[in-house]
N, C-alpha and C positions, 0 to 999 in steps of 0.2 A: 829277742825276737828279731829275726833277719828278714829283710825283704829282698827279693830277687828282681832285678830290673832286666827286662827283655831288651836286648840290643837290637836296634833297628839296622837292617842291612845297609851297607854303604853302596848304594846303587851307582853313584858317580865313579867310585873306584872300580866297580864291576864293569862299567862301560869302558873305562880306560883299559882294563885288562883285556876286554873283548877286542878292542882296537889293536892292541899291541901283540896279543898272542894268537888271535884268529885271523884278523884281516891283513895286517902288515906282513905276517909270516907267510901268507898265501898269495902275496903279490898285489893285494888291493891297497893301493897307496894314494889314490886320487884324493886331493884335499877336500873336494866337495862331498865325497862319500864319507870320509872320516869325520868331517864336521857334522853332517846330518846324523850319522849313526852315533856320534859321540855326544849329541845333545838330546836326541829323541829318546824318551824313557820307554824301553821295551817292556818294563814291568807293568806299565799302564795298559798293556794290550793282552794280558793273560789273566786267568782267574787268580784269586787271592792265594790259593794253595800252591800256585806255580811261580809266584813272584820271585822267590829265592833262587830259582833256576832259570830266570829269564835270559841270562847272558851266557849260559852254557852252550857248547858247540853242538847242539842237537835241536831237533824240532820239538815243539811243545804242543800236546793235544789240547784242544779247546772243546767246549760243549758242541753238541749237534754235528759231530764229524769234522769240525774245523780244526785248523792248526796254525801255528806260527812257525815258519821254517827257521832253520839255524841261521845265525847272523851272517855266515860266509855267503850263503845263497843270495841274501839281499844285497850285501856289499858287492859281490861279483856282478849281480844283475844291474845295479845302478851304474857301476863302472862301465859295463858293456853298453848299456842304453845311452849313456852320456846325455841325459836330458837337457834340452835347451829352453831358454826363457820363453820362446814362442811356441813350444810344443803343446798340443792338446793331447791329453793322456787318458787312456782307458785302462783301469786296473781290474783284472779278474781276481777278486779277493778270495783268499783261502779261508777267511772267517775271522781274522784278527783285526783288520783295519790298520795294521802297522804300515804296510807298503804304501797305501794311499797317503798316509800322514807323512811318510818319509819323503816322498817325491813332491808333494804339494807346493812347498815354498820354491821349488826349482823351476816350475813350469807355468804356462799361462792358465791352464785349467786341468782339473782331474775329476773323472767320474769313476766311481767304483761300483761294480755289479757282481753278483754271485755267479758261479759257474752255470747254475741252472738258467739264470737270466741270459747269460752269454749265448747259450744254445738256442734261445728263442729270439734273440735280438735281430732287429732289422738292420739295414745297411747303416754304417757309421762312417765317419771321415776323420779318424784319429791319426795323428802323425806318429804316435807311439802307443803300443799296446804292451802292457806288462801282465804276465800270468803268474800269479803267486802260488806256484806248485808245478808238478810235472805232468805233462800230457802225452798221450800216445800219438796224437796227430792233431792237425789244425782243421777242424770241421769248417764247412763253407760259411756257416753263420759267424764264426770267429774271424775268418779271412776277410769277410765283408766289412769288418769294423776298421780295418787298416786302410788308410788313404793311399792313393798312388804315390809310390816313393817312400811310404811310411815304414816304420820298423816295428818288429815284435821281438820281445825278449821273454823267454819262458824256460821252465824246466822241461826236459824231454825224456820219455821212457823208451828205451830201445833194448829189446831182449832182456828185460829185467834190470838194466843199468840206467841210472838217472844222470843226466848231464845238464849243464846250462846250455841253452841254444838260442840262436838269433836268426832273424830272417828279414827280408825287405820285400815290399810289394812291388811287382813290376807287371803291369797289365793285370791278368787274372791269376798270375803265378805268385805263389808265396811258399817257398821251400825253406825248411829250417836247416841251419848249419850247426851240428853239435860242436860244443866247445869243451870246457873242462868237466871231467867227471866229478860229481859231488852228490851227497845225499840230499834229495829233494822229495818231500811228501807228494804222493801221487794224487791228482785230481781225477777221481773215477768217472766223473761226468764226461771226460774227454777220452775215454777208452775207445779203441777202434771197435766197430761192431764185429762180433764173431762171425767168421765166414763158415758156411756149411761145408762139411766134407764127409767122405765115407768113413 
């Protein structure tokens, strides 16, 4: 009589492989990013049936329309945001809770809200806003969350292409500067309203 033992995945090895083959090879080498992403367990933020693929270079669908973006998006986002110890951070969460957990030890405070709540939010005063997905535009309700001189880092959808993007609040202006092209799941709540035409 033989018994088969199921081998538990080696998540620590998977995290190291993610760092070496996805982040470093794409130019994400900031020590604080590698330390956070090398210690935070991505498998804890996905359903049981997706744990084995938590470190693959693709987004993972979650229940109720949520998702966990690919590791490179989070690594590049953190590197671009360069969070400071005195930052007050608002995370528009894509549904996983991973991004708020990733940034929390690096800053003074973190608040996470859903995209739907972000559209209804009253004025905030956050020095850093992180959007865990790709948006078509920054609606007024989201722009109001960013403090004067504050930063926003997000995914941006332009003509069907998704990129990492960043912006800084100056007066009432908050324009996004597209950076590297990368696959980022779209947050439909931030689609531009369709304009009427003939």
